[in-house]
C-alpha positions in Angstrom: -14.9 11.6 27.4 -17.2 11.6 24.3 -16.0 15.2 23.7 -12.4 14.1 23.6 -13.2 11.3 21.2 -15.2 13.6 19.0 -12.5 16.2 19.0 -9.8 13.5 18.0 -11.9 12.3 15.1 -12.6 15.8 14.0 -8.9 16.7 14.1 -8.0 13.6 12.2 -10.6 14.5 9.5 -9.3 18.0 9.2 -5.7 16.8 8.9 -6.6 14.2 6.3 -8.7 16.7 4.3 -5.6 18.9 3.9 -3.8 16.1 2.1 -4.8 16.5 -1.6 -4.8 13.9 -4.3 -3.2 14.9 -7.5 -5.7 15.6 -10.3 -4.5 12.5 -12.3 -5.1 10.3 -9.3 -8.6 11.7 -8.8 -9.6 10.4 -12.1 -8.9 6.7 -11.2 -8.6 6.3 -7.5 -11.7 4.6 -6.1 -13.0 3.6 -9.5 -13.9 0.0 -10.2 -11.3 -2.6 -11.2 -11.7 -6.3 -12.0 -8.7 -8.3 -10.6 -7.1 -7.8 -7.2 -3.4 -7.2 -7.3 -3.4 -6.0 -10.9 -1.5 -2.8 -11.6 -1.8 0.0 -14.1 0.5 3.0 -14.7 -1.0 6.2 -16.0 0.8 9.5 -16.2 3.8 8.2 -14.3 1.5 7.1 -11.3 1.2 3.4 -10.5 -2.2 2.1 -9.4 -3.0 -1.2 -7.8 -6.4 -3.0 -7.7 -7.3 -3.5 -4.0 -10.3 -4.9 -2.1 -12.3 -2.3 -0.3 -15.2 -4.0 1.5 -16.9 -6.1 -1.1 -15.7 -4.0 -4.0 -12.5 -4.0 -6.0 -11.1 -0.4 -6.6 -8.1 1.3 -8.1 -5.8 2.7 -5.4 -2.7 4.9 -5.9 0.6 3.3 -5.3 3.9 5.0 -6.1 5.1 7.4 -8.8 7.2 5.3 -11.1 9.5 6.0 -14.0 8.0 4.4 -17.1 10.4 2.5 -19.4 9.9 0.3 -22.4 8.4 -3.1 -21.7 11.1 -5.7 -22.2 10.5 -8.4 -24.7 9.8 -11.9 -23.4 12.4 -14.5 -24.0 12.2 -18.3 -23.8 14.8 -18.4 -21.1 13.8 -18.7 -17.4 13.2 -15.5 -15.5 16.4 -14.0 -14.1 16.8 -13.7 -10.4 16.7 -10.2 -9.0 19.8 -8.2 -9.5 21.9 -7.1 -6.5 20.0 -3.8 -6.2 16.6 -5.5 -6.1 14.7 -7.3 -3.4 12.4 -10.3 -3.9 9.1 -9.6 -2.1 8.5 -12.9 -0.2 6.9 -13.5 3.1 10.3 -14.4 4.4 11.6 -11.0 3.3 8.6 -9.3 4.9 9.3 -11.0 8.2 12.7 -9.3 8.3 11.0 -5.9 8.5 9.2 -6.4 11.8 10.2 -3.3 13.7 9.3 0.4 14.1 12.4 1.3 12.1 11.6 -1.0 9.2 7.9 -2.1 9.0 6.6 -4.1 6.0 3.3 -5.8 5.9 1.3 -7.8 3.4 -2.3 -6.9 2.8 -4.3 -8.9 0.2 -1.1 -10.2 -1.5 0.5 -6.8 -1.8 3.5 -5.7 0.2 3.6 -2.3 1.9 6.4 -0.4 3.6 4.5 1.2 6.6 7.6 2.6 8.3 6.7 6.2 7.7 3.0 5.6 8.5 3.5 4.2 12.0 3.4 7.5 13.9 0.8 9.0 11.5 -1.8 6.4 11.9 -5.0 7.9 13.4 -5.6 4.7 15.5 -2.1 4.9 17.0 1.3 3.5 16.4 0.6 0.2 18.2 -1.9 -0.8 15.7 0.6 -0.6 12.8 3.5 -2.1 14.8 1.3 -5.2 15.4 1.3 -6.0 11.7 5.0 -5.3 11.0 6.7 -8.3 9.4 3.3 -10.1 9.0 0.3 -10.6 6.8 -1.9 -7.8 8.1 -4.9 -8.6 5.7 -7.3 -9.7 8.5 -6.4 -6.7 10.7 -6.7 -4.2 7.9 -10.0 -5.6 6.6 -11.4 -6.1 10.1 -10.9 -2.4 10.9 -11.4 -0.8 7.4 -13.7 -3.0 5.4 -15.7 -1.0 2.9 -13.8 2.3 3.5 -12.1 3.9 0.6 -9.9 6.4 2.4 -7.8 3.8 4.4 -7.3 1.7 1.2 -6.2 4.9 -0.7 -3.9 5.8 2.2 -2.4 2.3 2.3 -1.7 2.4 -1.5 0.8 5.2 -1.0 3.1 2.7 0.7 2.8 0.0 -1.9 6.1 -1.8 -2.7 4.7 -4.5 -5.0 3.0 -7.9 -5.1 4.3 -10.9 -3.3 6.8 -12.6 -5.7 7.8 -9.3 -7.4 11.4 -8.3 -7.6 11.6 -4.6 -6.8 14.2 -1.9 -6.1 13.8 -0.7 -2.6 15.4 2.4 -1.0 17.0 5.4 -2.5 
């Protein structure tokens, strides 16, 4: 039985080692940041500050198209346009299945739909946090580990409260 467990871990390590991080990401992913949830865009790649164990580190999010920063106006913030989704816990709760799985981890929203069947711990673990705040489950299993935080960041949609464009 130990042999099968060892072989499974070894195979997962080999598969994960094949996935390469772009050279731009290697310069920032895993480095220290100061405020959880803060974001930074460098070279068209969005990074998010996430908690990894007791440390705060930069984690790769999604490739974004950079555009000029809009000027601030005195008028109230506009509501999201029809092609945008407001990231609220209520919206996350709508995505509670294997075909649409969103979860909140440390105040950030992640679309884990494509990760469900790839998760080394099995699909059941991810399905259990679909449509919910999965912070306790994630930190309970992965506290202090950089690779899971980095992997999670790939599925980053935005922070709770953000209005984002979702889908193609």
